[in-house]
C-alpha positions in Angstrom: 98.9 93.9 2.0 100.1 90.1 1.6 96.8 89.2 -0.1 97.2 92.1 -2.9 96.3 90.8 -6.5 98.5 90.7 -9.3 98.7 94.4 -10.1 100.4 96.8 -11.8 103.5 94.5 -13.6 105.8 94.0 -10.7 108.5 91.1 -11.2 106.1 88.5 -10.6 104.8 88.3 -14.3 101.2 87.1 -13.8 99.7 89.7 -15.8 102.0 89.4 -18.6 101.4 86.0 -19.0 97.2 86.4 -18.7 97.9 88.8 -21.4 99.8 86.3 -23.9 97.2 83.2 -22.8 94.3 85.6 -24.2 95.7 86.3 -27.8 95.1 83.7 -30.4 97.6 82.0 -32.0 98.5 81.5 -36.0 95.6 79.7 -37.9 97.4 76.5 -38.8 94.1 75.1 -40.3 92.9 75.6 -44.1 89.3 75.6 -44.5 88.5 73.9 -47.6 84.8 74.3 -47.8 85.2 77.3 -50.5 87.3 75.0 -52.3 84.9 72.3 -52.8 82.0 74.4 -53.4 84.1 76.2 -56.2 85.2 72.9 -57.7 81.6 71.4 -57.6 80.2 74.4 -59.3 82.9 74.0 -62.3 82.4 70.4 -62.4 78.6 71.1 -63.2 79.6 73.5 -65.8 81.7 71.3 -67.8 79.4 68.4 -67.5 76.6 70.7 -69.1 78.9 72.3 -71.9 81.1 69.1 -73.1 78.3 67.5 -74.9 77.7 70.9 -76.8 81.7 70.9 -78.2 81.5 67.2 -79.3 81.4 68.1 -83.0 83.2 70.4 -85.0 81.9 70.7 -88.6 80.0 74.2 -88.5 76.8 73.6 -90.1 73.4 75.3 -90.5 70.7 72.7 -89.5 67.1 72.7 -90.6 64.4 73.7 -88.6 61.8 71.2 -87.5 59.1 70.6 -85.0 60.8 67.3 -84.0 61.3 66.3 -80.4 64.7 64.8 -78.9 65.3 61.1 -79.7 66.7 59.1 -76.7 69.9 57.0 -77.2 71.7 54.1 -75.3 74.6 53.6 -76.8 77.5 56.2 -78.2 76.3 57.6 -81.2 78.6 58.0 -84.3 78.4 61.3 -85.8 78.7 62.1 -89.9 78.1 65.6 -91.2 77.4 66.9 -94.3 78.6 70.7 -95.0 77.0 73.1 -97.7 79.4 72.3 -100.7 78.2 68.3 -99.9 81.3 67.5 -98.1 81.0 64.6 -95.8 83.0 64.5 -92.3 83.2 62.0 -90.2 83.7 63.5 -86.4 85.8 66.4 -87.2 88.0 64.7 -90.3 86.7 65.1 -93.8 86.3 61.4 -95.6 85.6 60.6 -99.5 82.1 59.1 -100.2 83.9 56.1 -101.3 85.5 55.1 -98.0 82.6 56.4 -95.8 81.2 53.0 -95.1 84.3 51.6 -94.4 85.4 54.2 -91.8 82.0 54.2 -89.6 82.3 50.2 -89.7 85.9 50.3 -88.5 84.3 52.9 -85.9 81.6 51.0 -85.0 83.5 48.1 -84.2 82.3 45.6 -87.2 79.4 45.0 -89.1 77.6 43.1 -86.5 77.7 46.5 -84.2 76.4 48.4 -86.9 73.1 47.5 -86.3 73.5 48.4 -82.9 75.1 52.0 -83.0 73.2 55.0 -83.9 74.4 57.1 -86.4 73.5 61.0 -86.1 73.7 62.6 -89.8 74.1 66.4 -89.2 73.3 68.3 -92.9 73.6 71.5 -93.4 70.1 73.1 -94.5 71.7 74.3 -97.6 73.7 71.4 -98.9 72.6 69.4 -101.9 69.9 67.1 -101.2 71.7 64.5 -103.4 74.6 64.4 -100.9 72.2 63.8 -98.2 70.3 61.0 -99.9 73.5 59.3 -101.3 75.1 59.5 -97.7 72.3 57.9 -95.8 71.7 55.1 -98.8 75.4 54.4 -98.3 75.0 54.0 -94.7 71.9 51.9 -94.8 73.4 49.6 -97.2 76.5 49.0 -95.0 74.5 47.8 -92.2 73.0 51.1 -90.2 69.8 50.5 -89.4 69.4 53.3 -86.6 69.9 56.6 -88.7 69.0 59.6 -87.4 68.7 63.2 -88.8 69.7 65.8 -86.5 67.7 69.3 -86.4 67.4 72.5 -84.8 64.1 72.8 -82.9 62.0 75.9 -84.6 61.0 78.4 -82.6 57.1 78.2 -81.4 54.9 80.7 -83.2 
């Protein structure tokens, strides 16, 4: 009888210890993989949606079959709304102050020839306002003028 195993629960305490060793302790590590996955998805969403939020002047662009233009430097944005008002970025600018404002944003007259200018004109804007705006930009030294349009749905 002296060789008996640690049985039922006498005062030896062997059975109780084995039971505690088998249990798992509290988890002290945090699994960050799901957090990284969520952050990468959010980063991709913001990278895609950020360019769509750059211009805040609501204009209805005319529809054409033109393709996209590749640009190498950050373009300046000029918008002309339905009433013929001119906006540089989000703020309205008088026609007389247009060239001075854009030359300031371009970094001077020497940079004007290299910076592309995107002209976003509402399809219902008076043709005279668009033509005068583009002529003023051209006379100011801007050579890379681009009319922005929507692509027409394919028939």
